[in-house]
N, C-alpha and C positions, 0 to 999 in steps of 0.2 A: 621487263623481260623475265619470264619464269625459267629458272634452272631446275632440272630434274635431279633428284638424289636417288640413286639406284643401288641395289644390292651388289657389292663387289664380287669378284670371283672367289668362291669359297674353298676351292681345292678339289683335287681329284677324288671322285666317287662321292662327294658331298652334294646332295641335290636340294637341300632345304636348310633353313635356319629359322630361329625364333627371335623376334624383336624383344630383347630383354629390357633395355632401359633407354628412355629418351632423356637427354641432358638439356634440351631446349623445348620451349613451348611455342605454339603458333603465335606469331606476332613479335617474338623476341629477335633481336639483332644477332647475327652470327658473323664471325670473321672467317676468311678463307682458311681451310685446313683445321678449323676448330671442330672438336669431336661433337657430332650430333647425337649419335646413338650407338648402342652396342648390340650385336647380334650373337646369339648362342648357337653353335653348331654341336654336333655330337662330340667334338673333341676340344675345340678352342673357342675363345671369345674374339669376335672380329669387331674392331672399331670402325665406324663409318665417318669420315671427315666431311666437312662442307666443301663442295667443289668451287664455291665462289662466295664472296662477301655479300651480305644483303640482309634480308629479313626472312625468317622461316614463315612461309605463307600458309602451308597446309601439311599436316601429317597424314599421309595416306594409309600407312600401316602402323596402327597403335601398338603399344606394348602387349605381348602375348600372341601377336599375329605370326603365323607361319608363312615364310616367304621363300621364293625360289631365286636362284641367281639372276641378276639383272632386273628383278622386280622393282617397281616404283615404291620408294619409301616416303618421299616427301618432295615438296617443291619450295624453292627459294626465290623470293622477289629480289632480283639483282639490283644493286645500287640504292636500296631503301634503308640503309643502315642508319641514316640520320632522321628517319621519319618520326621517332618518338619525340624529338625536340620540337619539330614542327607541330605535331599534334598537341603537345603540351601548351604551345604558344597560342594555338587556335581554340583550344577547348575552354568553354565557360566564358562568361561575360568579362569585359575588361574591368579591372578594379583592383582594390588592395588585395583581396583574397587570391585572385589570379596571379598578381605580381608576387605575392608571398609564396604561392605554390611554385611558380616558375623559378624564383630565386632559390627556393629550397632544393629544387631538382638540380639546378645548375651548380649549387655549392656542394652537392653530394660527391664525395671522393669516388673516383673511378678505380675499380679493382684492376690491378695489373694482370696482364694476360699470362697467367701462370697455369700450367697444365697439372692438375691434381693427379694423384696416383689412381690408376684404373680401378684397383680394388676399393679405394676410398669412395670414388664416384659411384661404384656399384652399391656399396653399403648405404650411402646417402639416399640413393634412388629407392632401394628396397625398403628403407625405414621411413621414407617420406620426409627426410630431413633436408632443409635448405642449406645451401652453401654458406650463407651468411651466419648460420647458427653454429658453425664449426670453426674453431681457431686453428689455422694451419701452423705446424711447427717445423715443416720441412723447409728446404731452401727457397728463398724468396716468397715465403708464406704458403708453400705447397702443402695441401692437405694430404696427410698420410692415413693409412687404415687405423692406426692407433688413435689419431685425433678424433675420428668418427666414433670409435668405441668409447672414448672418454665422454664425448658429447652425449651419446645415448645413455651411458650410465648416469650422467648428471641429470638428464631429463627424467629418467626413471626415479631417481632419488627425490626430485622435486614434485613428482606427480603424487597427488593424494590418492590413497586407496579408495576404490569405489565399491559400494555394497553389491553383492552378487544378487541379481534379480532372479526371480523364479523362472525356470526354463520353460519356453513355450512348448506346446505339444509337438513331438518330433514328427517331421514329415517322412513319408515312406522312403527308405533308402535301398539302393541296389544291394544284392547279395555281396557280402564281404567276409573275409577271414578274420577281421578284427572283432574281438569280443565286445559285447555291449558295455557301455560306460554309464555309470550313475550320473545323474544330471549335475550334481555338485562337482564331479570331476571334469565333465565336459566343459563347464564354464571356465575352467582353469587351464584348458588346453589351447594350443595354437596349431592350426592346420596351414601348412605351406606347400605349395605345389613344387614337385621335384623339378630341378633344372634339367635341361637337355643333357648336360654332361653327367649328372647323377643318374638319369634314366639310362644312359648309354653304359655307364659303369655297371649298374645293376644287371642290365640285359646281357652284357658280354661275360660277366663273371658267372652268371647262371648258365649261359650257353657253354662255357668251358666245362662246368661240372656235368652238364647233360651230354656233351659230345665226346670229350676226351676220357680215356681210361686213366684217370689221374691218380698218381701214387706219390708219396713223399718219403725220401730217405734222409737220415740225419747223420751228422758227425759233429765233431768239435775241433777247434783249432787253437793252438797256443799262440797268442799274439805277441809274445815277448820279443821275438826277433824284429818284427815290423815296428813295434813301438820304440825299440832301441835304435833302429835305423832312422826313424823319423826324428827322434830327439837329437841324433848326431848330425843330421844334415838339413833339418827344417829351416834354419836361419839362412844358410847358404843357398838352399833351393829357392826360398822366397825372394832373396836378394837378386838372384840371377833371372828367375822366370816371372817374378811379379805375382805369384800365386802361392797359396799355402800347400804344403804336401799333406794330403789327407789319406784316409784309408781307401777311398773308392778307386783310386788309380791302381792300387795293389790288387784289389778284387777284380777289376776289369782285366788287368793283365793276367791274373791267375786263371780267370774264366776263359780268356782267349787261348791260353796255353792248353787248358783241358779240352776245349772244344775242338782243337786240332787233332787231338788223340781220339776223341769220341765224337765224330761228326754227326751222328744221329741226333744228338741233343741240340744241334744247330740246324735241324731239318724241319720240314713240315709236310703234312699230308695234303695232296691235291688229287681228289678223286681216288683212283686206285694207284696213284704214283706217290713216291716219296721224293721230295725235292731237297737235295743236299746243297747247302750254301757254302761256297768256297770263300766267303768273307764273313765278317762279324759286324753286324750293326747292333750295338749294345744298347738296349733300352734301360734307362735308369729311372725308377719310379720316384716321383716327387709329389709330396703332399702340398696342396694349395688350398686357399679359402673356399674355392668352388668344388674341390674334390681331387681325387688322385689322377695325375696325368703321367705319361711315360715318354719323355723326350728321348731322342735316339742319338747316340754318338756313332757316327757312320765310319766304317772301315777302321774300327778300333784296333784291329791287328796291325795296322801300319803306324799307329800314333805312339808318341813317347809318353812318359809319365806326365811331363809338364803339359803337353798338348791335351791329354785327357783331363787333367785337373782344371785347366782353363775352360775347356768346353763344358764340363759338368757344372762348374760355377756359373758360367754364363747362361746355360739352359735352365738351371734351377732358379736363378734370379728372375729371368723373363717368364718362367712358368708361374711363379707366384704373383707376378704383375699382370698375367694374362696376355703376354706379348708374343707367345709362340705362334709360329705359322703352322698350317696344316702339314706341310712337308716335313717339319721337324718332329712330328709325332707318328710318322708312318714308316713302315719298312723294317722295323726291328726284327732281329732273328733270335735274340735271347734277352732275358730281362734280369736285372738285379734289383731287389727291394730291400731297403734298409729300415727294418722296424726297430733296430737298436737305438736309433736317435730318439725314439719315443719311450724307451725303457722296456721294450719287449724282450723277454728272456728266451722264448721259443714260440714258433708258430709254423703253420703249414701254408705257404703262399699258394694262391690260385693262379693257374696258367693264364697268360695273355695270348688268346688265340690269334693267329694259327700257330704260334710258337709251341715248341715241344718241351721247353724247359724254363724254369725260373729259379733263381737262387735267392734264398732269404738270409740276410745278415741279421744279427741280433746283438743284444747288449754285451759289452765286454765286462766280465765279472771275475774278481779274484776267487779262485777255487782251489782246494787241495787236489793235487794230482801226483801220481807216482812217476818219478824220473830217475832212472838208474837205480831202482830199488829203494829210493828215498821219497818220503812224502814232502812235497814242496808246494808253495803257493804260487800260482801262475795266473796271469790275465787270460781267461779262456772265453771263447765265443762259440755258441752253438750255430751250426750251419744247417740249412734245410734246402734240399733240392726237390722241387715238385716237377714231375715229368709225365709225359704222355706214354703210357705203357703200351700203346698200340704200335709204336715204332722204336721205343727205347726199352731195352730189356733191363732187368735188375742188375746184371753184371755191368752193363755200360753206365748206368746211373751211379752205381757205387764207385766204379773206376773214376768217373768224372769228379765226384765229390772228394775222393781220396787225392786226386791230382791237385785240386784246389787247395786242400788242406796242406799238402806237401809244399806247394809254392808259397803259401802264407807263412808257414813255419820256418822255411828256409828261402827267403826272397832272392838270394843269390841265384837260385835255380832259374828265375825269370830272366836274369841277365845272360846266363849261359845257355838258355834254351834247353834245359834238362827236364 
């Protein structure tokens, strides 16, 4: 009996996906709920499990195919999981060779049913690397992304350098903005098609620049008070709540406080109307191996420091593993981007449409500042607010950033709602 494998529901407003990676080949045995393939949408990667145990009979949508929701991906021959052993017994004439082959196959150790990290499976598929060529260091032999990277580096080190052959005559190419490349340089380049996520990131960021009247205002904050508060209570906080006290909860709380005073930063344009949000769905930008994604902490105005820290940690971990759902990436009203974790000293973040504001955090750096007429060394951070000047005036933007600065430099204000 043939079981159909179809594209699952992709999420609201998502009408298509691209088949990114097949983890099984036609004829291979599959277990129920074993991952068959990954689909790339504009925002997330969707894993498609096997609906039943059996053998993958046919792949209808190969890698690179664009598919719609509920489209047929493959078929599974149900109850055929033991077919390889029967085929091996029947194949070839009876004799020592056949017996030797049968004995070799039966004595081969079976790999435990361990689900490797999604990022590792994706890297192996993109590099054409077999699972057997990678030694897993995770729990129960689970292959992690770092294991694949080590295997690829080892393979490159073992590969002998090949002489560069003379380049064939170039075929006519369509018009492009890319400058002509010498043949000796072209032979050392690699061309990789952009993923759907990267294409979406590029398109949305360019749309933001083309559509919004984007402007950025800057300030800086003395992080001494927050750092002292964290050092004083971090152990007790982690012991009680089971999560570390980071900087992001302070920034989320400070932005919520400022958005209540300057609501136009938490609004969006809809045609000729301005839609003011009486809630804060805080987007937190997270860098992943596939690109930047912005999971959303919903109703941040109602959450405690501990609840915010737990949710950000969970969303960040699942974002890096490609486990976020479409709903967790939609509906944000304001965004915080932390370039400081990568060492950025100052930058101008680009809006995440249709939002009207985004706050950029940066590296904490000891700098000389004047306090009470004296030059002292303080841990300082540059803050950058990019905003849509169509609905946010300069006064509102500066007021917002000053309120964030005040809350960070005197975090007790957040507790007293000042």
